[in-house]
Every structure is written in C-alpha cells, then in structure tokens.
Phi, psi and omega in degrees: 000129181250147180242118180266101184298317183295318180294320178299315181294321180292321177294319179296317178299319179295320179294317179296316180299318179296317179294316179297319178301313179297317182295314181295319178295322177295322178294321177296318178295321179295321177296319178297320177299320181292318180294318181284344182065027177193150178282170177302136177064011180272134175271121183213137178287336181267013182297134180257339182206167179239149177290142179227039177089200180224161167232149184276143179207149178248151179219128179267123181232178177301327181286345182126194181277121182260142175259105183265146173246098184274124181293147173246144182235147171258129177096356178203157177265129179271112175239120186267141172272344181283310182236121180292151179297137180068006178278129181249342179227147175289152184302322181296327177289320178296320178296322179293326179291327180287000000 
C-alpha cells in the first residue's frame, strides 16, 4: 500500500477551503438576516429591508481563494463585520507577502 502525501495534502486543502467558504457565506447570510430583521422568504411585520440577490466576490485567505456570495439588500446598506468592504486579502496573507 502506497501513500501519496502530495495528493493527500491537496485534497485536504480543497476540503478546508470548501468548509471555510461555506462558513463565511453562512455568516454573511446571517448578517443580512440580522440587518433585514427577517430571514430569507420570511413574512415579518418588523422587516427593515428585503433581499435583492447576491454578488460574487473573491477573498484570498490562508485556506486559499474563497468565492464569496455577498448578499444585497433593498432598503438598507449591507456592511459586513466578517469581510471588510474592498478587502481582497485576509490580513495574514498580506503579512506573509510583506
């Protein structure tokens, strides 16, 4: 039985990148729900904004290049605490480049 270390590491990196991608996108959706004061497709009298789709954005992190789906809102401005506006790289990646 042979063990291919490089293949194992590449598969592991892909799995980590996929999980981080899912988690960050879920956090962005949760923030949009909080700003709108209602979940997606939820009928609520206290709703402050409505969902207006997503736009694609990339973010380079230690895990690799992430494909983010940033929510858009009607009636409110979506500002995320997870990903800063106009930020394309995570701070740890910028420090590594320096």
